[in-house]
N, C-alpha and C positions, 0 to 999 in steps of 0.2 A: 673486447666482448661486444657483440652486436646481436640483437634479436628483433625480428620483424613479425608482428602479429596482425591479424585481421578479424573483424567481427561483422557478421551480416545477418539481418533479419528483415521482417516486413517494414520496420521503421527506419533502419539505417544500414549503411555499408561503409565502415570506417576502418582506419589502420592505426597502429601504435608501434613506433620504432624507437629503440633505445640503444645507445652506444656508450661505452665506458672508455675514458682515456685518463689514466692516472687517477687523480682524486675527483675528476669531474664526470657527471652523467649528463648526456644530451638526449632529450626526449622530444620526438616529433610526433604529432598526432593530428588527425583530421579525417575528412571524407576521402575515400579512395579516389585517386585521380587528381586531387587538389594538392597544393603545396604544403598545406597544414601549418600548424603553429609549433613553435620551438620553445622548449624550456631547458635551462641549464642549471644544474645543481652541483655545488662544490662541497666536499666532505674533508674531514681531517686527514684521512689516509685512503690509499687505494683499496684497502680491505673493507673499510666502511662503505665506500662507494659500491664495491662489488656486492656486499651484503644487501644494501638497499636496492640494487638493481634486480637481484633474484627475488627479493620480496615483492617488488612491483610486478615482476613477470608472473609469479604465482597468483597474485591477486587478479591480474587480467585474465589468466587461463580459467580461474574459477568463475569469472563473469561471462565466459563463453568465447573468449578470443582463441584463435587457432594460429599456431606458428606457421609461417609461410616463408618461401624463398625471398631473400632481400631483393627488391626491384633494382635494376641497373642504375636508375636515377639516384637512388640513395647511396649505392656503392660509390658512384662517381663523385657525388657531392662530398662524401666523407673523405675520399682520397684527396680531392682538391683542397679541402679544409686542412687536412693534416700537412699537405705539402706547403701551403701558405703559412701555416703556423711554424713550420720547421725552418724555411729558407728566409722568409721576409721578417725583418726585425725593424719595428718602427723606432724612429729616433726619439730621444727623450724630449718631452714637451718643454719649450723654453719657459723660464721663470717669468712671471708677470712683472712688468715694469711698473714703477710707482707713477700713479697719475693723481694729481691734486684734485680735490673735490671741486667740481665746476661751480662757478658763481652763477646763481639764477639771474636771468635778465631782468632789467628794470622795466616796469610798466608805468607809462606816464599817467594812465587813468588812476593809478593808486598812489599818485604823488611820488613816484620813484621808490616806494617801499616794496620790500619782498612780500609776495603773497604767502600767507601762513597755510599750514596743512589744516584741512577742515574735516571734522567728523560730521558728515552730512546729516546722520540721524539725530545726533545731539543738537546740531544747528537748527534743524526743523522743529525739534521739541522746544527749543528756546524761543520760538516765535519769529525767527529771523528768516528772510527769504534765501533761497539757494543762490550762492554767489557765482555759480557756474551756469553759463548759457548753454544748456544741452542741445537746444534746437540748432544753435549755430554750429556746435560740434558735429551734429549729425549730417551737416551739409558737406563735410569733408569726404571725399571719395575713398572707399576702402582700398587698401593695397591689394592688387590682383596677384594671387599666387599662381605660379606656373602650373599648368594642368599636368597631372601625373597619370600615366596609364595604370589602372588597377589590375593587377594580376590575380583575378578571382575567378577560377573556372566555374564555380557554382553559380555565380551571378550571370556569367556569360551563357552558361548552359540554360538557365531559366529564361533569359531573354530570347534565346534562339529556338525554344521549344515550339513545335508545331501545335495546331489545334488538336490533332489526333493524339499527340503525346500527352498533352494536358488532360484530355478526356480519359486517357488510360490511367494517369496518375490519380485523378479524382475518383475513378471507379475502384481502383485498387485500395485507396484509403477508406472508401465506404465499406468494402469487404472486411478490411482490418477492424473497423469499428464494430461491425456486426458480430465478428468472431469474439471480440473482447466482451461485448455486452450480451451475447447469446440471442440476438434479435433475428427474427425470420426475414428472409428475402428470397427472391426467385433465383435459386442456385444455377439452374441450367441456363436461363436467359442471360444472367450476369456473366458467367464464365465464357459463354459463347461470344458475347460481345467483347470481353477482354481478349479472347483469342484473335478476333478480327482486328482489334486495335493494336495488338502486339507487333512490334517491329519485325520479329522473326519467331520461329518456333523455339529457339533457344531462350528468348525472353519470356515466352509463355511458360516453358517448362521451369524456368527459374521462379516464376510467380507461383506455380504449383508447389515447388519445393518449399518456398517460404510459408505458404498457407498451411501445408501439412506440418511443418515444424512448429508453427504456432498452436495448431490444434493438438498435436501429439505431446506438447510440453506440459509442465505443471502450471503453465500460464492459465489453462482452462481448469478452474476450480469448481465450477458448477456445470455439469454436462447438460447441454441444451440440444433439442432435436435438430437445430440448424447445423451443429457440428457433425452430426451423423449424416445429414443429407449431403454436406460438402464431401465427407469421406466417401460415401457411396458413389458420388459422381467423379471425383478426382482420381481415386486410386486406380481404376481401370485404364485411365488415359495417361497416367504419368509414365515417363520413360523408366526402364528397368535399372538404369545406372544411377538414378536419383536415390540417395541414401539419407536417412534422417540422422543428424548428428547426435551424439550420446547425450549431451546436456539437454537436447530437445526431444527426449524419448523416455520421459518418466511418468507421463500422465496415464489416467485410466484408459483413454481411447487407444493409446499406443499398446497397452497391455492386451486389450481386447483384440486389436488387429493382429498382433503377433501370434496370438493363440487361436484365433478363429478366422483365418484368412479365407477359408473356403465358404464361409457363411455370412458374407457381407450384407445380404438382403435382410437378415434377421438381426442386424447389429443393435437395433433399438432394444430388443429383448435381452441381448447380451450385456448391455450396460447394467440393467437391473440384476442380472445374474451375478455379475462380477461384484457389484457393490454389496449385494446381500451376503455373499461369501466373505467379503473383506470385513464388513462390520460385525459379522457373527463372531469372528476371532477377536475383534476389539472389545466386544461386549464381555467375552470371557475374561479378558484382562481387567476390565472394570470391576467385575464381580470379585475377582481375586483381591484387588486393592481394597474393596469395601470390607471384605472378611478380615484382611490384615489390620485395617484400621480399628475395627471393633475389638479384635483380639488385643491390640495395644491398649485400648481404653480399659478393658477388663483387667489387664495385668498391671495397671498402675500408671499408664500414660507415659509420655516422653516429650521433651521439648514443649511444643505448643499444643500437643494432644492432651486433653483432660484425662484425669485419673478416675477409673471405676464407673463414672456416669457423666452425661453431658451437663453443662451448667444450666441453671434455671432459665436463662434467657434463650436457650437453644432447644429446638424441638426436632432436630434431624440433620440430614446432610443434603447438600446440593452438589451436583456434578457440573464442572465447567470443562468444556471441550475447546481446544485451540487447533486451528488449521495447520499451524506450524509443527504439530506433532506432540501434543502434551495434554494430559488429563489431570485435573485437580479435583480433590474431594474437600469440600469446605463445610463450615458450620452453617446451619440454617437457623437464623435468629429471628425473634419477634421484632426487633428494632431494625431489621434489614442490614445490620452490620454482620460481617462474617470474618472468620479466620481460616486461612489455608491449613488444612490438616496434613494432606499428603499430595505429592506431585509425582506423576508417572509418565515417563517419556515413551511414546509409541508413534509409529509411522502413520500419520493421517493422510499422507499424500496430498496435502494442501487442499482438501475438499472444503467446500463451503460449509460454515457452521450449521446452517439450516438443513443441509443434506445429511450432515453427521447425525444430528438429532433425529431426523426422520427415520434413518435406517437403524440407529442404535436402539430407539424406543421399542421396536417390535421384538428385540431380543432381551433387552434389560427388564422391561416391564414384567413379564411372567416370572423371570428368575428372582427378581427382588421381592415381588409380591409373595412368592412362595416362601422366601426366607422370613418375611414379616409374619405370615400366617403360622409358620413353624416356631414363632417366638425367638428367632435368632437375635433380635434386637431388644429383647425383654430387659427391663431395668435401666435402659439408657435414658428414658424420659418418663414423666409421670402422667401427663394428660393426653398427649397426642404425639405420634411419631410419623415422619414423612421423609421420603427421598424423592428429589425432583431434579430436573435440569435447571441450570441457572436462568433466571428470568422467565421460567415457565410455570404457569399457575397449576396446570394439571399434574398430579403426582405420578411418578413411576411406581411408587408403592406407598401406602400409608395405613395407619390403624388408629382408631379412636380408643383410647385407653381408659378415660374417665368421662363417661357420658353425662353424669350429673353436672360436673364442672363445665363441660363444653356447652350444655344446654342452658346453664345459668348465664354464661357469657353471651350466648345468642339472644336470650331474652332481654338483656341489658341493651344490646345493639338495636333490637327491634323497638324497645321503648324510646330510645333516643331518636330513631328515625320517625316514629309517629309524632313525637314532640316537635321535631323540625317541620314536619309536613303540616301540622295543625296550627302552629304558632304564627302570629303576625310579627313577632320579633325576629331579628336576624342575628343569630349566634354563630359567628364565623368559626370560633374555636371548636364549638361542639360539632359543627358540620364537618370540619376538617378531621377531627378525631374519629367521628362516626364512620365517615366514608373510608378512611384508612383502615379501620377495624373491619368494616364490611368486606373489603376486597383483600384483606390479608389472607395469605395461604396457610393459615394455622389450623384449618380443619373445623373452625367454629361455624361458619356459614356454608351449608352444603349446596344450596341452590341459589345462585345469584340472580337477582332481578334487576338488570341494568336499566330498564325503562323507568323504574321507580327512582333510581338514583339520578338519572338524567333529568327527570321532571323536577326533582328537588334542586338540582344545580341551576336549572333554568329559572326557577323561582328566585334564587339568590342572585343570579346575574342581572336580572331585571325584574323589578317589582310590579311592572305594569303602569307605573306613573310616567310622566313626561321625562323626569330625570331619575336615573337609578339611585337608590340609596347607597350611601357609602358603606 
């Protein structure tokens, strides 16, 4: 059994070749055109070797490798190896002869006694000088090893690159970095220069193919204007026979291009149109999960979901979104600890979390607030109820249930703040607790005054004297 696979993108162009012979697997891998590295694995039986081989092949295909025809060089080397293994049989190695332990030579400087083995570290710790003259030893000329010719096509290729080829590689790497980070650059001038520096039209079209694959893949998790500028420039000049591979055709830009090829000039607006429609459906799924969670609580709970109402330390829910395709609804607690209540798998297409929150908010906020106003969450908490995104202060929906209690808490926080502002004593514990309560998202403080807190912190960080107080 033999399989030869290749993988190519903006960063690499490499191969992976596997052969099975009885209980052994031989794997050769490296850069296309190079000799590559070889690994040999041995198993208990041919069946075990075959099972492992297909497992490795499936793993490579998932990573984007494609099966190709086996190059003649590999076919020839495999045949020669088989032939040599079949015909040539090495003779058994001779058994080692007995050699007596050599007697160490006598040194007249040591009165003819044998030199002992020294632990140099222990010797120096004991205050004794080093018995070996390393300066004298260093005068001995090292043995010259015969020079071997290194068969490394990559190094030879690097050494023989022209200034034009090096400039092409550097400019290509810069484009790759800008695509990854979404940074702006002069698209027209850059690609015009790359075309001039390209060794041929084929090389330039290959570059276009690699750039489009990177942009069309789920590698782009946050759509940037530069990606759209690159598409608008490259798509009209690419050859018609260039096709984007399946594993590099999953991103939002590929979807837009496939569905709106006739309107490339308006592609910036199409991004917003696509994401708006996409996250509208995701918002519907979130609302359904929230309703199911509340119904489970009211009916007596299950597993880690509380029964009938939320615990005293919990005043609502927060929503965690994951680019990998998952939404979790968790407990929103006063002590910032939380428990995962539900987890729902959905296709997020690996979008950036900031982008997910930005688009989901416009759909979730009115739906959830309407549910709050209609008392859908009534009885779950006593003083305040809130739903928000994870680590987001502003709520998606909230309701103050006990104004007297919340106002009393707010008065206590205000009294502590005034005490800290007027007092010449430095109460670190009171400062920490008060600032934490002031910025808590529990609905007590409605209007934050950050300048006031910053002035208080500045007072504590430095008292105005030459040395800050501890």
